[in-house]
C-alpha positions as CSV (number, residue, x, y, z in Angstrom):
1,M,-21.3,-6.0,-2.1
2,K,-17.9,-6.7,-0.8
3,K,-15.8,-9.5,-2.3
4,F,-16.9,-13.0,-1.0
5,L,-14.2,-14.6,0.9
6,P,-11.3,-12.2,1.5
7,L,-11.1,-10.8,5.0
8,F,-10.6,-7.1,4.5
9,I,-10.8,-6.5,8.2
10,L,-10.6,-3.3,10.2
11,I,-10.7,-3.5,13.9
12,I,-11.2,-0.1,15.5
13,S,-9.9,0.7,18.9
14,R,-12.8,2.7,20.3
15,N,-10.8,4.2,23.2
16,C,-7.9,5.9,21.3
17,I,-7.5,9.3,19.6
18,S,-7.0,9.7,15.9
19,Q,-3.5,8.9,14.9
20,S,-1.8,9.0,11.5
21,V,-0.6,5.4,12.1
22,P,-3.0,3.8,14.7
23,N,-1.6,1.2,16.9
24,G,1.8,1.4,15.2
25,G,3.5,-0.5,18.0
26,F,1.0,-3.4,17.6
27,E,0.4,-3.6,21.3
28,N,-3.4,-3.7,20.9
29,W,-5.1,-6.7,19.4
30,N,-8.7,-7.9,19.0
31,S,-9.4,-11.6,19.7
32,T,-12.5,-13.6,19.3
33,T,-13.5,-17.3,19.6
34,F,-16.3,-18.9,17.6
35,E,-17.6,-22.3,16.5
36,Q,-17.5,-23.6,13.0
37,P,-18.3,-26.9,11.4
38,Q,-15.5,-29.5,11.6
39,Y,-13.4,-29.7,8.4
40,F,-14.9,-26.4,7.1
41,V,-11.7,-24.3,7.4
42,E,-13.3,-20.9,6.6
43,T,-16.5,-19.3,7.6
44,S,-17.8,-15.7,7.5
45,N,-17.6,-15.3,11.3
46,P,-14.3,-13.4,11.5
47,E,-15.6,-10.9,8.9
48,A,-18.9,-10.5,10.6
49,F,-17.3,-9.8,14.0
50,L,-14.3,-7.8,13.0
51,K,-15.5,-5.8,9.9
52,C,-19.2,-5.5,10.2
53,N,-19.5,-5.5,14.0
54,V,-22.5,-7.8,13.7
55,P,-23.2,-11.2,15.4
56,F,-21.6,-14.3,14.0
57,N,-23.4,-15.3,10.8
58,C,-22.4,-18.9,10.3
59,V,-23.8,-20.6,13.4
60,K,-25.1,-24.0,14.4
61,T,-28.8,-24.5,15.1
62,T,-30.7,-27.2,16.8
63,D,-33.4,-26.7,14.3
64,A,-32.1,-29.8,12.4
65,Y,-33.7,-31.9,9.7
66,H,-31.8,-35.0,10.8
67,G,-29.7,-35.5,13.9
68,S,-29.1,-32.7,16.4
69,L,-27.6,-29.8,14.5
70,A,-27.7,-27.9,11.2
71,V,-25.8,-24.8,9.8
72,K,-27.5,-21.4,9.5
73,L,-26.0,-18.7,7.3
74,T,-27.2,-15.1,7.4
75,T,-26.2,-11.9,5.5
76,G,-25.5,-9.3,8.2
77,G,-24.6,-5.7,8.3
78,D,-26.4,-3.0,6.3
79,S,-26.9,-2.2,2.6
80,S,-23.7,-0.1,2.5
81,N,-21.6,-2.7,4.3
82,P,-23.1,-6.2,4.0
83,C,-21.4,-9.3,5.4
84,V,-22.4,-12.4,3.5
85,G,-22.7,-15.6,5.6
86,Y,-20.7,-18.5,4.2
87,V,-19.0,-21.8,4.9
88,I,-16.4,-23.6,2.8
89,N,-14.0,-26.5,3.4
90,V,-10.9,-25.2,1.7
91,P,-8.8,-22.1,2.4
92,A,-9.9,-19.3,0.1
93,P,-8.0,-16.0,0.7
94,N,-9.0,-14.6,-2.7
95,G,-12.5,-16.0,-3.3
96,P,-13.6,-19.5,-4.1
97,P,-10.6,-21.6,-5.3
98,Q,-10.5,-23.6,-8.5
99,H,-9.0,-26.8,-6.9
100,G,-8.0,-28.4,-3.7
101,G,-10.2,-29.2,-0.7
102,I,-10.6,-32.5,1.1
103,P,-9.6,-36.0,-0.3
104,Y,-12.3,-37.8,-2.4
105,S,-11.9,-40.3,-5.2
106,Q,-15.4,-41.3,-6.1
107,K,-17.4,-39.9,-9.1
108,P,-20.8,-38.6,-7.8
109,T,-23.7,-37.7,-10.1
110,G,-25.1,-35.0,-8.0
111,L,-25.7,-33.5,-4.5
112,K,-28.8,-33.6,-2.3
113,G,-29.8,-32.2,1.0
114,F,-32.4,-30.2,2.8
115,Y,-32.7,-26.4,3.4
116,K,-34.8,-23.6,5.0
117,S,-34.6,-20.1,3.7
118,A,-35.7,-16.5,4.1
119,I,-34.3,-14.8,1.1
120,P,-35.5,-11.4,0.0
121,A,-36.6,-10.7,-3.6
122,G,-33.6,-9.9,-5.7
123,D,-31.2,-12.0,-3.8
124,S,-30.4,-15.8,-3.8
125,A,-28.4,-18.2,-1.7
126,L,-25.8,-20.4,-3.4
127,I,-24.3,-23.9,-3.2
128,L,-20.9,-24.4,-4.9
129,V,-19.1,-27.7,-5.5
130,N,-15.8,-28.3,-7.2
131,F,-13.8,-31.4,-8.1
132,S,-10.1,-31.6,-8.9
133,L,-7.6,-34.1,-10.1
134,A,-3.8,-33.6,-9.8
135,G,-4.3,-29.9,-8.9
136,N,-6.5,-29.2,-11.9
137,P,-10.3,-28.5,-11.8
138,I,-12.3,-31.1,-13.6
139,G,-15.9,-30.1,-12.6
140,F,-17.5,-27.0,-11.1
141,Y,-21.3,-27.0,-10.2
142,S,-23.5,-24.4,-8.6
143,A,-27.2,-23.9,-7.7
144,K,-29.2,-20.9,-6.6
145,F,-32.0,-20.9,-4.0
146,Y,-34.8,-18.3,-3.7
147,G,-37.6,-17.2,-1.5
148,T,-39.0,-18.2,1.9
149,N,-39.2,-21.9,2.9
150,S,-40.2,-22.1,6.6
151,S,-40.0,-25.9,6.7
152,Y,-37.2,-28.1,5.4
153,T,-37.3,-28.6,1.7
154,G,-35.4,-31.2,-0.2
155,F,-33.0,-30.3,-3.1
156,N,-31.2,-32.4,-5.7
157,I,-28.5,-30.9,-7.9
158,D,-27.5,-32.9,-11.0
159,F,-23.9,-32.6,-12.0
160,T,-24.2,-31.6,-15.7
161,P,-22.1,-32.3,-17.6
162,P,-21.1,-35.3,-15.5
163,L,-17.6,-35.8,-14.3
164,A,-15.5,-37.5,-17.0
165,V,-12.9,-39.0,-14.6
166,N,-12.7,-39.7,-10.9
167,P,-11.3,-36.8,-8.8
168,D,-8.8,-36.8,-6.0
169,S,-10.2,-33.9,-4.1
170,M,-13.3,-31.7,-3.7
171,W,-14.5,-28.6,-2.0
172,F,-18.0,-27.6,-1.0
173,G,-19.3,-24.1,-0.1
174,A,-22.6,-22.5,0.8
175,V,-23.5,-18.7,0.8
176,S,-26.4,-16.8,2.1
177,S,-26.4,-14.2,-0.8
178,D,-25.6,-14.1,-4.5
179,F,-22.0,-12.8,-4.4
180,M,-21.5,-14.1,-8.0
181,S,-24.0,-11.4,-9.2
182,G,-22.8,-8.7,-6.8
183,V,-25.9,-8.9,-4.7
184,A,-26.1,-9.1,-0.9
185,I,-29.3,-8.1,0.9
186,P,-29.0,-8.0,4.7
187,G,-31.3,-10.5,6.5
188,S,-31.0,-13.1,3.8
189,M,-31.0,-16.5,5.5
190,F,-30.0,-20.0,4.3
191,Q,-30.1,-23.1,6.5
192,L,-28.7,-26.5,5.5
193,D,-28.7,-30.0,6.8
194,S,-28.1,-33.6,5.6
195,V,-26.0,-32.7,2.5
196,S,-24.5,-35.6,0.6
197,F,-23.4,-36.8,-2.8
198,T,-25.6,-39.1,-4.9
199,G,-24.5,-41.9,-7.2
200,V,-21.7,-43.1,-5.0
201,T,-21.2,-45.8,-2.3
202,S,-19.6,-43.5,0.3
203,Q,-19.2,-39.8,1.3
204,P,-15.9,-38.0,1.8
205,A,-14.4,-38.9,5.2
206,E,-14.0,-35.2,6.0
207,F,-17.2,-33.8,4.6
208,N,-19.4,-33.4,7.7
209,G,-22.3,-32.8,5.4
210,D,-24.8,-33.3,8.2
211,F,-23.1,-30.5,10.2
212,E,-23.2,-32.6,13.5
213,N,-19.6,-31.9,14.4
214,W,-18.4,-28.4,15.4
215,Q,-15.1,-27.0,16.8
216,N,-13.9,-23.8,18.5
217,T,-11.7,-21.5,16.4
218,S,-9.9,-18.3,17.6
219,I,-8.5,-15.4,15.7
220,T,-6.3,-12.4,16.8
221,L,-5.8,-9.4,14.6
222,P,-4.3,-5.9,15.2
223,S,-6.5,-3.1,16.2
224,G,-6.7,-0.2,13.7
225,W,-5.6,-2.1,10.6
226,Y,-7.2,-3.7,7.6
227,T,-5.6,-7.1,7.0
228,S,-5.5,-9.9,4.5
229,G,-6.9,-12.1,7.2
230,P,-5.8,-14.5,10.0
231,L,-4.2,-16.9,7.5
232,S,-1.5,-14.4,6.6
233,V,-1.4,-12.0,9.5
234,K,-0.3,-13.0,13.0
235,Q,0.7,-11.5,16.4
236,S,4.4,-11.9,17.1
237,T,6.3,-11.8,20.4
238,D,9.5,-11.0,18.4
239,A,9.0,-7.3,19.1
240,K,11.4,-4.4,18.6
241,S,9.9,-2.8,21.7
242,G,6.9,-3.6,23.9
243,N,5.3,-7.0,23.9
244,Y,4.2,-7.6,20.3
245,A,5.0,-7.0,16.7
246,L,3.1,-7.8,13.5
247,E,4.0,-10.8,11.3
248,V,2.8,-10.8,7.7
249,S,3.4,-13.9,5.5
250,T,2.9,-14.9,1.9
251,I,0.6,-17.9,1.6
252,L,-0.6,-20.4,-1.0
253,S,-3.6,-19.2,-3.1
254,D,-5.2,-19.8,-6.4
255,K,-5.5,-17.8,-9.6
256,N,-7.5,-19.0,-12.6
257,G,-7.1,-22.6,-11.5
258,N,-3.4,-22.4,-10.8
259,Q,-1.6,-22.4,-7.5
260,T,0.0,-19.1,-6.7
261,A,1.6,-17.1,-4.0
262,Q,-0.6,-14.5,-2.3
263,A,1.2,-11.8,-0.4
264,G,-0.1,-10.9,3.0
265,Y,-0.7,-7.3,3.9
266,V,-1.8,-4.8,6.5
267,S,-3.1,-1.4,5.7
268,T,-4.8,1.6,7.3
269,G,-7.0,1.8,4.2
270,N,-8.7,-0.8,2.0
271,Y,-10.0,-1.2,-1.5
272,E,-13.8,-1.4,-1.7
273,C,-15.2,-3.2,-4.8
274,N,-18.9,-2.7,-4.9
275,Q,-21.5,-4.2,-7.4
276,G,-18.8,-5.1,-9.9
277,G,-17.6,-1.5,-10.3
278,P,-14.1,-0.1,-10.0
279,C,-12.2,-0.7,-6.7
280,V,-11.7,2.5,-4.7
281,L,-9.1,3.0,-2.0
282,Q,-10.9,4.1,1.1
283,G,-10.2,4.7,4.8
284,G,-7.0,6.1,6.1
285,Q,-6.2,8.5,8.8
286,P,-6.4,12.4,9.0
287,F,-3.0,13.8,8.0
288,S,-2.0,17.3,6.8
289,Q,1.8,17.3,6.9
290,Q,3.5,18.1,3.6
291,I,7.0,17.5,5.0
292,D,7.5,14.6,7.3
293,T,9.1,11.1,7.6
294,L,7.6,7.7,8.2
295,V,9.7,5.7,10.6
296,F,9.5,2.0,11.4
297,Y,11.5,-1.2,12.1
298,Y,11.3,-4.4,10.2
299,K,12.8,-7.9,9.7
300,Y,12.3,-9.8,6.5
301,T,13.0,-13.4,5.4
302,P,11.9,-14.2,1.8
303,A,11.2,-17.7,0.7
304,Q,13.3,-17.3,-2.5
305,T,16.1,-15.0,-3.6
306,G,14.8,-11.9,-5.4
307,D,11.6,-11.4,-3.5
308,K,11.1,-8.2,-1.5
309,A,8.6,-6.9,0.9
310,T,7.1,-3.5,0.2
311,V,5.8,-0.4,2.1
312,N,3.5,2.1,0.4
313,I,2.3,5.5,1.6
314,T,-0.7,6.9,-0.2
315,F,-1.8,10.5,0.3
316,K,-5.4,11.7,-0.5
317,N,-6.9,15.1,-0.8
318,N,-10.7,15.7,-0.9
319,G,-11.2,11.9,-1.5
320,N,-8.8,11.7,-4.4
321,I,-5.3,10.2,-4.4
322,S,-2.9,13.1,-4.6
323,S,0.5,11.3,-4.4
324,G,2.3,8.3,-3.0
325,I,5.6,6.7,-2.4
326,M,6.8,3.1,-2.3
327,Q,9.9,1.4,-1.0
328,Y,11.2,-2.2,-1.2
329,L,12.4,-3.9,2.0
330,P,15.3,-6.3,1.4
331,V,16.4,-9.3,3.5
332,A,17.0,-8.4,7.1
333,S,17.6,-11.1,9.8
334,S,17.6,-8.6,12.6
335,Y,15.5,-5.4,13.1
336,Q,16.5,-2.6,10.7
337,S,15.3,1.0,11.0
338,V,13.8,2.6,7.9
339,L,13.2,6.3,7.3
340,M,10.9,7.4,4.4
341,P,11.1,11.2,4.2
342,F,8.8,13.1,1.8
343,N,8.1,16.7,0.7
344,L,4.7,16.8,-1.0
345,T,3.6,19.5,-3.5
346,I,0.0,19.2,-2.5
347,A,-1.1,19.2,1.2
348,P,-3.0,16.0,2.0
349,D,-5.9,15.5,4.3
350,T,-5.6,11.7,4.6
351,V,-2.8,9.2,4.6
352,I,-2.8,5.4,4.1
353,V,0.1,3.2,5.1
354,Q,0.4,-0.4,3.8
355,F,3.0,-3.2,4.3
356,Q,3.1,-6.3,2.1
357,S,5.1,-9.5,2.5
358,S,6.1,-10.0,-1.2
359,I,6.3,-7.8,-4.3
360,V,3.1,-7.5,-6.3
361,S,4.4,-9.5,-9.3
362,D,5.3,-12.6,-7.2
363,T,2.9,-15.3,-8.3
364,I,4.9,-18.6,-8.3
365,V,4.5,-21.0,-5.5
366,S,8.2,-20.8,-4.5
367,F,7.5,-17.4,-3.0
368,V,5.1,-18.9,-0.4
369,G,6.6,-18.6,3.1
370,A,8.0,-15.1,2.9
371,K,7.7,-13.5,6.3
372,L,7.8,-9.8,7.2
373,T,7.8,-8.6,10.8
374,V,7.2,-4.9,11.5
375,D,7.0,-2.8,14.7
376,D,7.1,0.8,15.9
377,I,5.5,2.4,12.8
378,K,4.8,6.2,13.0
379,F,5.4,9.5,11.4
380,K,7.9,11.8,13.1
381,S,5.2,14.4,13.6
382,Q,2.8,11.9,15.2
383,P,2.2,12.1,18.9
384,V,2.6,9.0,21.0
385,F,-0.6,8.0,22.7
386,I,-0.1,6.4,26.2
387,Y,-3.4,4.6,26.6
388,E,-4.7,3.3,29.9
389,S,-8.0,2.0,31.1
390,S,-9.5,5.4,31.6
391,P,-9.0,8.9,30.0
392,E,-7.9,10.1,33.4
393,E,-4.8,7.9,33.1
394,S,-4.0,8.6,29.4
395,F,-1.4,10.9,28.0
396,I,0.0,12.1,24.7
397,L,3.7,12.6,24.2
398,Y,5.1,14.4,21.2
399,P,7.1,14.9,19.0
400,N,8.9,11.6,19.0
401,P,11.7,11.6,17.9
402,A,12.2,15.1,19.5
403,S,15.0,17.6,19.0
404,D,14.5,20.7,21.2
405,F,11.6,20.0,23.5
406,L,9.1,17.4,24.5
407,I,5.4,18.1,25.2
408,V,3.1,16.0,27.4
409,S,-0.7,16.5,27.0
410,S,-3.8,14.5,27.6
411,P,-7.1,13.8,25.6
412,S,-9.1,14.3,28.8
413,E,-7.5,17.7,29.5
414,K,-6.5,16.6,33.0
415,R,-5.0,19.1,35.4
416,D,-3.4,16.7,37.9
417,V,0.1,16.1,36.5
418,T,2.6,17.4,39.0
419,R,5.9,16.7,37.3
420,V,7.5,15.5,34.0
421,N,11.0,14.1,34.3
422,I,13.4,12.8,31.7
423,Y,15.8,9.9,32.4
424,N,18.6,8.6,30.2
425,A,19.2,4.9,29.5
426,L,21.1,4.5,32.7
427,G,18.2,5.7,34.8
428,E,19.7,9.1,35.6
429,K,17.4,12.1,35.7
430,V,18.7,14.5,33.0
431,A,15.8,17.0,32.6
432,T,12.5,18.1,34.1
433,D,9.7,20.6,33.3
434,K,10.4,24.0,34.8
435,T,6.9,24.7,36.2
436,D,6.1,24.7,39.9
437,E,5.3,21.2,41.1
438,N,2.0,22.5,42.5
439,H,1.0,23.7,39.0
440,S,-0.7,20.7,37.4
441,S,-2.1,22.0,34.2
442,L,-1.4,20.4,30.8
443,P,0.3,20.6,28.4
444,K,3.7,20.5,30.0
445,Q,6.9,21.2,28.1
446,V,10.4,19.9,28.8
447,V,13.5,21.4,27.1
448,I,15.8,18.6,25.9
449,S,18.0,20.6,23.3
450,H,21.0,20.2,25.6
451,L,20.8,16.4,25.7
452,P,22.9,14.1,23.5
453,K,21.2,12.0,20.8
454,G,19.9,8.7,22.0
455,M,17.1,6.9,23.8
456,Y,15.4,8.4,26.9
457,F,12.4,7.8,29.1
458,C,9.8,10.4,29.9
459,E,8.2,10.0,33.4
460,V,4.8,11.5,34.0
461,I,3.9,11.9,37.7
462,Y,0.2,12.2,38.4
463,L,-2.2,11.4,41.3
464,Q,0.7,10.0,43.3
465,N,1.4,7.6,40.4
466,S,3.9,7.6,37.6
467,K,4.2,6.3,34.1
468,R,7.2,6.1,31.8
469,I,7.4,5.9,28.0
470,K,10.5,5.6,25.8
471,F,11.3,8.3,23.2
472,V,14.3,9.2,21.0
473,K,16.3,12.5,21.1
474,E,17.7,13.3,17.6
C-alpha cells in the first residue's frame, strides 16, 4: 500500500495534451471542499479525491451510537492504488508523528468507545494514541480491529504500560486499514463514535471524540503535479506571467520523535513504496530529446542562511533511470530566470521534473519557513498549449523560445484559422504567415528570423475571433 499520511497527489487535467512539463505556468488548479471533524486537522479526503479519484473516505454518518453523528472511514481505490481512510488531530506530513497534538494534562488509563466494521480477512482497522511532554513522546498505544460488526460494539483499550507522568499534549488517529503492516484492502470500513479516555475526570477540550462537530475544509493544488500536500504547496498570485504561480514551503515535521524541517516539493513523478519494498520513481512525461534546456523563473527566501532550494531533472529509458541533473537555487528576492541545458548520452523516453523548497539534508527546525515560488517551467522544445473550453478553440504554439520560425497547430486538427500575426511589445504588427487568408489549414508557419530578440505576441485569428499568447524570440 501507499504510505499512510503523506499526500503524494497527482491531479490530471483531462483536457490537455501530453507535455514534458504539464501546466508549467500553474494556471490550472484543482479545488475541492469537504467536511472533516472539528479539531481533526488531517483526514484522507484530499488523497481520496485528488490521487485515487474516489469518493471522500472520511465522512460523517447519521448512523450514530450516541448523539446525531459518527465518523465513517473506508479504504477506497483498487488493489494497485488503495487509498486508506483516516482521521488524525495533528498535522502529519510524513506519517503519524511522535509528539504534539492537542493540549491535555491528565493521565488516562485507557480509551473506550463504540465501533462498527466491515473489514475483509487479512486486513485490520487501527486506533492510535500518543501522549507527549515537553516535546517528547511518553506513551504510544495502538489497537487493531477485525471482521464484520454490523451493530455497534464497545471497545476498551488499556494503556499498558501505564503513563508514568502527566502529559501536556496528545494525539488520536483512526485508520480503516493496517498501514503498519503494509496492508490495505479496498472496501475495508471502520466506523467510530463516543470515543473517550478512561480513568480521568475530564476529556481534552479539543478532542471531539463523539464526532458531533464538523467543519468545511478546502484545498487547491496544481493540475498535473504530484505534491507534498496542501500544508506545503499553495497557489500564489505573485506570478511571473499569467494569474498564478506555485509556492512551495518548508514546514515543521517529525523524525524519530524529534521536530524537524520537512521540505515541500512538487514533481511530475512520485516515489511509490509498496508493501514495505523499495521505493520506485514512477510517473513522468514522454520525452525523447537528448539535447535541450529546461527554462523557468523562480523566487526564493530561505528561513536561514545556507539553505537552498533545488531542482532535479530525472530521465528514464524503458522504465529505468538513465541520467539526471540537479541544480541549487540560491536566494532571489525577485524573479530570476534559470536555464538548465543538457546533452544526454542515452536517449530518454520519460522525464521527471521536481522542485524542492530546501536542500535534502536540512533537518533542523530553523529551516522551517523557507519559501520557493516558481513559474513558467518548460523545455525549450516543448510546445505551448493554448487550452480553451473546447478542442475547437485550442491551439499549440512551438517552439518557444523560437529563433527562425513559429508554428501554430491544433490538437483538433481544425481548418478554420485564417491568419497568424506577430506583434512586438509595443503592439506593432511585425510579421504574419504568408499563406492566403482564405487558406485555413493547420499548421501555419510564421518566419521570425528577421526579428530582434525579445518578447512578442502571437495572434491566432479564427472563426471571427482572435487569441494572443506571449512568446520569446531568441
